[in-house]
C-alpha positions in Angstrom: 22.9 101.6 74.5 19.7 103.3 75.8 18.3 106.7 74.7 19.9 109.5 76.6 17.9 112.9 77.7 18.9 116.5 76.9 16.8 118.9 78.8 14.0 116.4 79.3 14.0 115.5 75.6 14.6 111.8 74.8 17.7 111.6 72.1 19.0 108.5 70.6 22.7 107.8 71.8 26.0 108.7 70.0 27.4 105.6 68.2 31.1 107.3 68.5 30.9 107.0 72.3 31.4 103.0 71.8 34.9 104.0 71.0 35.9 105.6 74.4 33.5 102.8 76.3 35.5 100.0 74.7 39.0 101.7 74.9 40.0 100.5 78.6 41.1 96.9 77.7 42.5 97.9 74.4 44.8 100.4 75.9 45.8 98.0 78.8 46.8 95.6 76.3 48.8 98.3 74.1 50.8 99.5 77.3 51.6 95.7 78.0 53.0 95.4 74.7 55.0 98.6 74.9 56.1 97.7 78.2 57.4 94.2 76.8 59.2 96.2 74.2 61.2 98.4 76.8 58.7 101.5 76.9 58.8 103.0 80.2 55.3 103.6 81.4 54.6 107.1 83.7 51.7 107.3 86.1 50.5 110.9 86.6 48.0 112.5 88.6 47.5 116.3 87.2 47.4 118.4 84.6 50.7 120.3 85.6 52.8 117.4 84.2 53.4 118.1 80.5 52.9 115.1 78.5 55.0 116.6 75.9 58.2 115.8 77.9 57.1 112.5 78.5 56.6 111.4 75.0 59.4 113.3 73.9 61.4 111.0 76.0 60.0 108.0 74.5 58.1 107.1 77.4 53.9 106.6 77.7 51.7 107.8 80.4 48.4 106.6 82.1 46.6 108.9 84.5 46.2 107.8 88.1 43.6 109.9 89.7 41.1 108.2 91.4 37.3 108.8 91.3 36.4 105.5 92.6 34.7 104.5 96.4 36.2 101.1 96.5 39.7 102.1 97.1 39.2 104.4 99.8 38.8 102.1 103.0 42.0 100.7 101.9 43.8 104.1 101.7 42.0 105.2 105.2 44.3 102.7 106.9 47.1 105.0 106.3 45.6 108.4 105.7 43.4 110.5 107.8 39.4 110.3 106.8 39.0 113.7 106.9 40.9 114.6 103.6 39.9 115.0 100.0 38.1 111.6 98.5 40.5 112.0 95.2 43.6 111.8 97.3 42.4 108.7 99.3 41.1 106.6 96.0 44.1 107.5 94.2 46.4 106.3 97.1 44.2 103.3 97.9 44.1 102.0 94.3 48.1 102.1 94.1 48.4 100.2 97.7 45.7 97.6 96.5 47.7 97.1 93.1 51.1 96.9 94.7 50.3 95.0 97.9 47.3 92.8 97.1 47.8 92.5 93.4 44.4 94.0 92.6 42.7 94.0 89.4 40.2 96.7 90.1 42.8 99.0 88.3 44.8 96.8 86.0 46.7 99.7 84.7 48.6 100.7 88.1 50.3 97.6 87.9 51.8 98.7 84.5 53.5 101.8 86.0 57.4 102.3 86.2 57.4 105.4 87.9 54.7 108.0 89.5 55.3 111.8 88.3 53.5 113.9 90.8 53.2 117.4 91.4 53.2 120.0 94.2 49.9 121.3 94.0 47.8 120.9 97.4 49.1 120.1 100.8 47.4 116.7 101.1 48.8 115.4 98.1 51.9 116.5 98.6 52.2 115.0 101.8 50.5 111.8 100.3 53.4 111.8 97.8 55.8 111.3 100.3 54.1 108.0 101.4 54.4 106.9 97.6 58.0 105.7 97.2 57.0 102.9 99.6 55.2 101.4 96.9 56.5 102.7 93.3 59.5 104.9 92.5 57.9 108.4 92.9 59.2 112.0 91.3 57.8 115.2 92.1 57.6 118.1 90.1 57.6 121.3 92.2 55.4 124.3 91.0 55.6 128.0 92.0 52.4 128.9 93.7 52.6 132.5 92.6 52.4 132.0 88.8 52.1 135.7 87.7 55.5 136.6 89.7 58.6 137.3 87.3 60.5 134.4 89.0 57.8 131.7 88.6 58.6 131.2 84.9 62.3 131.0 85.5 61.8 128.6 88.3 59.4 126.1 86.6 61.6 126.4 83.8 64.5 124.9 85.7 62.1 122.4 87.1 60.7 121.1 83.7 64.3 120.7 82.4 65.4 118.8 85.6 62.2 116.4 84.9 63.5 116.0 81.3 66.8 114.7 82.5 65.3 112.7 84.9 63.4 110.8 81.9 66.4 110.7 79.9 67.7 108.6 82.5 65.1 106.6 83.0 64.5 105.9 79.5 68.1 105.9 78.0 66.6 108.6 75.4 67.6 112.0 74.8 65.1 114.6 74.6 65.7 116.2 71.2 64.1 120.0 70.6 62.8 118.7 67.0 60.9 115.7 68.8 59.9 118.0 71.8 58.5 120.4 69.2 56.5 117.7 67.3 54.8 116.7 70.8 54.0 120.4 71.2 52.2 120.3 67.9 50.4 116.9 68.8 49.2 117.9 72.0 47.9 121.5 70.5 46.3 119.3 67.6 44.5 117.6 70.6 43.5 120.9 72.3 42.3 122.3 69.2 39.8 119.3 68.4 38.7 119.9 71.9 37.7 123.2 71.3 35.8 122.2 68.1 33.8 119.9 70.3 33.2 122.2 73.1 32.3 124.8 70.8 29.3 122.8 69.5 27.8 122.9 73.2 27.5 126.5 72.5 24.2 125.5 70.7 20.8 125.9 72.1 20.1 123.4 73.0 23.5 121.5 72.6 23.6 118.4 70.8 25.4 116.3 73.6 25.1 115.7 76.9 27.5 117.0 80.0 27.5 113.3 81.2 28.6 112.0 77.7 31.3 114.9 77.4 32.2 114.0 80.9 33.0 110.4 80.4 35.0 110.8 77.3 37.2 113.7 78.9 38.0 111.1 81.6 39.8 109.2 79.0 41.9 112.1 77.9 45.0 111.1 80.0 44.4 107.7 80.1 44.3 107.0 76.1 47.4 107.5 73.7 47.1 111.1 71.9 46.4 109.2 68.9 43.5 107.0 70.2 42.2 110.1 71.8 42.1 112.4 69.2 40.7 109.7 66.8 37.8 109.2 69.2 37.1 113.0 69.5 37.3 113.4 65.5 34.5 110.7 65.2 32.5 112.2 68.0 32.6 115.9 66.6 31.6 114.3 63.3 28.6 112.7 64.7 27.7 115.4 66.9 27.9 118.2 64.0 25.5 115.9 62.0 23.2 115.3 65.0 19.7 116.6 64.9 19.3 119.0 68.2 16.4 117.9 70.4 13.1 120.0 70.1 13.2 121.4 73.8 15.9 122.3 76.6 16.2 123.0 80.2 18.5 125.6 82.0 21.9 126.0 80.8 24.4 125.1 83.5 28.0 125.3 83.9 29.7 122.7 86.3 32.8 124.5 87.9 35.1 123.3 90.7 36.9 120.3 91.5 38.1 117.5 89.1 35.8 114.7 88.4 37.9 111.5 87.7 36.8 108.4 86.0 34.2 106.8 88.5 33.1 109.9 89.8 30.2 111.3 87.6 27.7 111.9 90.6 26.8 115.5 90.2 26.7 115.5 86.5 24.3 112.8 86.4 22.0 114.5 89.2 21.7 117.9 87.2 20.7 116.2 84.1 18.1 113.8 85.7 16.8 116.8 87.2 16.8 118.4 83.7 19.5 121.1 83.7 21.5 120.8 80.5 25.3 120.9 81.1 27.2 123.0 78.7 30.7 123.4 80.1 32.8 122.3 82.6 35.4 124.7 84.0 37.4 121.8 86.1 40.4 119.8 85.3 38.3 117.3 83.6 36.9 120.2 81.2 38.2 123.3 80.4 41.4 123.7 82.0 42.8 120.7 80.4 42.9 121.9 76.9 42.0 125.9 77.0 45.5 126.9 76.4 47.6 126.1 73.6 51.6 125.9 73.8 53.2 128.8 71.6 54.7 126.8 68.8 56.9 129.8 67.6 58.7 130.1 70.9 61.7 128.1 72.4 59.9 124.8 73.4 61.0 124.5 76.9 59.9 128.0 77.7 56.8 127.8 75.9 56.0 124.9 78.0 56.5 126.6 81.4 54.6 129.4 80.2 51.6 127.5 79.1 51.1 125.0 82.0 51.4 128.1 84.7 48.4 129.4 83.0 46.4 126.1 84.3 44.0 128.1 87.1 44.3 125.6 89.5 43.0 126.8 93.1 46.4 125.8 94.5 47.8 129.1 92.8 47.5 132.6 94.4 46.2 134.9 93.7 44.1 132.9 91.1 42.6 136.0 89.2 42.8 133.8 85.9 40.6 131.3 87.0 37.8 134.1 88.3 38.1 135.6 85.0 37.9 132.4 83.2 34.7 131.6 85.2 32.8 134.6 83.9 34.2 134.3 80.5 33.0 130.8 80.1 29.5 131.9 81.7 29.1 134.7 79.1 30.5 132.4 76.1 28.3 129.1 76.7 25.1 131.7 77.7 24.9 129.8 81.5 21.7 130.6 83.1 23.5 129.1 86.6 26.7 127.6 88.0 26.9 124.3 89.8 30.1 125.1 92.2 31.4 121.7 93.2 33.6 121.1 95.7 35.1 117.4 96.8 34.9 117.4 100.6 37.9 118.8 102.5 39.2 120.5 99.4 39.9 123.8 101.3 41.4 125.6 98.1 38.4 125.5 96.0 36.2 125.7 98.8 37.5 129.0 99.9 38.0 130.2 96.2 34.1 129.5 96.0 33.5 132.8 97.5 35.5 134.9 95.0 34.0 133.1 92.1 30.6 133.6 93.6 31.2 137.5 93.9 32.4 137.6 90.4 29.3 135.9 89.1 27.1 137.7 90.9 28.2 141.1 89.0 27.1 139.1 85.9 23.5 138.3 87.6 24.8 134.5 87.1 23.6 132.7 90.2 25.6 129.9 91.9 24.7 126.9 93.8 27.6 125.5 95.9 27.6 121.7 96.5 30.6 119.8 98.7 30.3 116.2 98.3 32.6 112.7 98.2 32.3 109.9 96.3 29.6 108.0 98.3 25.6 107.5 97.6 24.1 109.0 101.0 23.9 112.8 99.7 22.1 111.8 96.5 18.7 112.6 97.5 19.8 115.8 99.6 22.0 116.8 96.4 19.0 116.0 94.0 16.6 118.3 96.2 18.9 121.2 96.1 19.6 121.3 92.5 15.9 120.7 91.7 15.3 124.1 93.4 18.1 125.7 91.9 17.2 124.9 88.5 13.7 125.9 89.0 15.1 129.2 90.2 17.1 129.7 87.3 14.6 128.7 84.6 
C-alpha cells in the first residue's frame, strides 16, 4: 500500500487495513461452506433489519446495498432513470446475478431470501419487483417513531419477522440466544465507539476514507470477523504517531455511502480536508445506540432500532440534534452534506440541518451527486472553496 495523506501530511498506511481489503473472497467462501451445511443466507439493505434476530434464528446475513455504477444500466431497463442510484445499483446487481449469472457481485447468488425494510418510497416500490428474482420479505416500519403506538407496532413486526425466520430455518428463536446476540452486537458497537473516539484527536490518526472502507464491510462480514478487524485497527491506531499538521475538520452528513461509493470522501481529503466523523448509515447511525440488555429482548430491540434517525422518519428531531451533537463532540469546522441524486428525504431535510448548525456557527456545504465521475471536477472546485472558507 502507498502512503496516505491526513490534512496534506503524508502518513504510512495502516497494516490492519489489509484484513478488510482481503476479506471479501474469504467471506464468500465462508458463506458457501455454511450454505452447503444448510445455513440460510439472508440478504439485507438497511440498518432497520436487526442482525440479532437473524443470527438468533441460526441464519447468516450479507448486505446487498449497491454502490457501484456497473449495475445501474441493467436496472434502468426496469426502473426509472430519475431515482436514487443506490436503488438502481442494488436492483441491478440482483437482476444481473439471477438472470445473467453475473460474477460482479458473487455474494448475491448466495442469498436464500431478501429481507427488505419499508423506508423510502423508491425502495418500497422496488421491493415489489424483487420477488420475480428472489424470495422477499418486507419488514414494515412506523414512520412516526416518537408516537406511543410506534413501539407496539414495530414490536409486532419484529415478532412476525422472527416467526418468518423460524419457518425458514427450522430453528426456534430462544430468548437466551436472542440475548446473546444482543450482547454480541453491543460489543461491536462499543468497539466502533472506541474507534470513532480516536478520531476526536487533533489531528486524527486515521483518515475518513480509511474508516469508510472499513464501515462498508460492517454488514458484509460476520460479527466475529468484523470485530477482530476493528480490534486490530484500534490497537494499531492507538499506537500510531499522529501527523504533524492538519486541515479543516469535516463531518460528512447525509446519505449512506455503500461499498464502491467513496467519491465525496476521497475528494474532501484530496483537497486537504480532514474527515473526522460521518453522520450516515455507513457511519454513526449504524452503531451509536446500544440495545438495553436489561430489558425484555424483543422490546429492547424495537426501542433501539426505532432510534435510528433516518430521513424516512417524521418528525426527525433526533437526527437534527444528533448532527449538532456530533459537530460539537468532534470539533468540526464544517459539514459536507451529501445527498444522492433524487433522494428527496435527505435533500429536503438538509434545510433543517443547516438551520440547526447555523445556530452553532458551523457552516454547511450541500452536495448532490450520483455514482458517476462526470461531476468530480465541479465538486472538487466547490469543496476546495468550502475548505478555504472554514480554514
